[in-house]
C-alpha positions as a printed NumPy array, in Angstrom:
array([[  6.29 ,  34.452,  17.482],
       [  7.202,  37.1  ,  15.554],
       [  7.05 ,  37.086,  11.586],
       [ 10.57 ,  37.516,  11.008],
       [ 10.924,  34.013,  12.863],
       [  9.46 ,  32.31 ,  10.095],
       [ 12.627,  32.904,   8.207],
       [ 14.436,  30.63 ,  10.588],
       [ 12.38 ,  27.576,   9.753],
       [ 14.43 ,  24.308,   9.626],
       [ 13.814,  22.039,   6.466],
       [ 12.27 ,  19.544,   6.07 ],
       [  8.896,  21.077,   7.07 ],
       [  5.675,  19.202,   6.932],
       [  2.943,  20.916,   5.214],
       [ -0.565,  19.637,   6.383],
       [ -2.786,  20.511,   3.47 ],
       [ -6.573,  20.095,   2.487],
       [ -6.631,  17.542,  -0.533],
       [-10.068,  18.626,  -1.306],
       [ -9.236,  22.132,  -1.624],
       [ -8.923,  22.959,  -5.588],
       [ -6.556,  25.753,  -4.98 ],
       [ -4.589,  23.612,  -2.478],
       [ -4.453,  20.831,  -4.804],
       [ -2.754,  23.316,  -7.457],
       [ -0.034,  24.482,  -4.927],
       [  0.673,  20.723,  -3.947],
       [  1.189,  19.757,  -7.659],
       [  3.67 ,  22.853,  -7.986],
       [  5.464,  21.606,  -4.806],
       [  5.589,  17.973,  -6.059],
       [  7.455,  19.815,  -9.092],
       [  9.595,  22.112,  -7.126],
       [ 13.392,  21.716,  -7.529],
       [ 13.35 ,  21.771,  -3.642],
       [ 10.55 ,  19.335,  -2.897],
       [ 12.939,  17.465,  -0.9  ],
       [ 12.348,  20.086,   1.738],
       [  8.925,  19.713,   2.061],
       [  6.828,  16.669,   3.309],
       [  2.986,  16.868,   2.274],
       [  0.159,  15.508,   4.665],
       [ -3.475,  15.855,   3.404],
       [ -5.45 ,  16.244,   6.23 ],
       [ -8.688,  15.001,   4.31 ],
       [ -6.834,  11.327,   4.261],
       [ -9.168,   8.93 ,   5.942],
       [ -6.059,   7.992,   8.253],
       [ -5.23 ,  11.57 ,   9.239],
       [ -5.797,  12.27 ,  13.015],
       [ -4.886,  15.93 ,  14.134],
       [ -5.232,  14.791,  17.974],
       [ -1.508,  13.373,  18.199],
       [ -0.318,  16.685,  16.982],
       [ -1.973,  18.567,  19.415],
       [ -4.814,  19.949,  17.162],
       [ -8.143,  19.176,  15.668],
       [ -9.214,  18.767,  12.47 ],
       [-11.63 ,  21.749,  12.428],
       [ -8.571,  24.182,  13.234],
       [ -6.34 ,  22.64 ,  10.643],
       [ -8.991,  23.126,   8.186],
       [ -9.244,  26.723,   9.256],
       [ -5.731,  27.519,   8.579],
       [ -2.654,  26.462,   6.959],
       [ -0.311,  24.457,   9.206],
       [  3.367,  23.641,   8.936],
       [  5.798,  22.168,  11.217],
       [  9.41 ,  22.619,  10.722],
       [ 12.195,  19.989,  11.521],
       [ 12.741,  21.539,  15.158],
       [  9.093,  20.885,  15.794],
       [  8.02 ,  24.435,  15.456],
       [  4.432,  25.103,  14.345],
       [  3.69 ,  27.914,  11.879],
       [  0.362,  28.804,  11.447],
       [ -1.86 ,  31.005,   8.647],
       [  0.273,  33.219,   6.87 ],
       [  3.288,  32.519,   8.787],
       [  2.868,  28.878,   7.632],
       [  3.365,  30.053,   4.003],
       [  6.226,  32.4  ,   4.874],
       [  8.12 ,  29.334,   6.803],
       [  7.372,  27.044,   3.659],
       [  8.352,  29.635,   1.143],
       [ 11.696,  30.439,   3.237],
       [ 12.636,  26.705,   3.197],
       [ 11.973,  26.442,  -0.707],
       [ 14.623,  29.37 ,  -0.876],
       [ 12.548,  32.454,  -1.342],
       [ 13.63 ,  34.252,   1.74 ],
       [ 13.91 ,  37.736,   0.162],
       [ 10.221,  37.431,  -0.609],
       [  9.348,  35.951,   2.625],
       [ 11.463,  38.985,   4.455],
       [  9.504,  41.495,   2.178],
       [  6.215,  39.987,   3.449],
       [  7.322,  40.709,   7.194],
       [  7.996,  44.44 ,   7.031],
       [  5.599,  46.66 ,   8.7  ],
       [  2.597,  47.533,   7.266],
       [  2.947,  45.134,   4.268],
       [  3.009,  41.951,   6.917],
       [ -0.294,  43.1  ,   8.603],
       [ -1.771,  43.528,   5.103],
       [ -0.639,  40.09 ,   4.083],
       [ -1.995,  38.684,   7.178],
       [ -5.057,  40.158,   6.657],
       [ -5.164,  39.004,   3.168],
       [ -4.553,  35.284,   4.215],
       [ -7.209,  35.242,   6.5  ],
       [ -9.577,  36.623,   3.769],
       [ -8.25 ,  34.053,   1.302],
       [ -8.599,  31.129,   4.011],
       [-12.123,  31.583,   4.835],
       [-13.143,  31.666,   0.955],
       [-10.376,  29.331,  -0.52 ],
       [-12.584,  26.405,  -1.651],
       [-15.535,  28.509,  -2.979],
       [-12.749,  30.647,  -4.829],
       [-11.038,  27.371,  -6.173],
       [-14.617,  26.002,  -7.26 ],
       [-15.168,  29.268,  -8.807],
       [-12.037,  29.118, -10.926],
       [-12.505,  25.701, -11.821],
       [-15.703,  26.598, -13.321],
       [-14.131,  29.48 , -15.264],
       [-11.737,  26.765, -16.652],
       [ -8.819,  28.302, -15.055],
       [ -8.233,  25.739, -12.223]])
């Protein structure tokens, strides 16, 4: 899949998020207030009844990177999951910019750096009173 295919994500999308991650919690709260919130279904992968196996994945894989599934059943993972999510929310121009050569690679690398540290960064921000 190419980065630009994320622009074709079809709503509603299902966002599989880590309900224990402070930064993820902030994003989910923002999505719950978003004017286009009906375009996104939220699934907390930390919920006791969540099982990744029927989705063809594992809890560990889904914890490692963001996962979004669109209405056509296509999976978007990592930075592409963010792109697909924001495309269906109406931020297509920003998503398109994030796919440009050079910038797209930098954003992908930045996402990988962030994903490995997201829980630690969230806790650090909470301690500083900004969470």
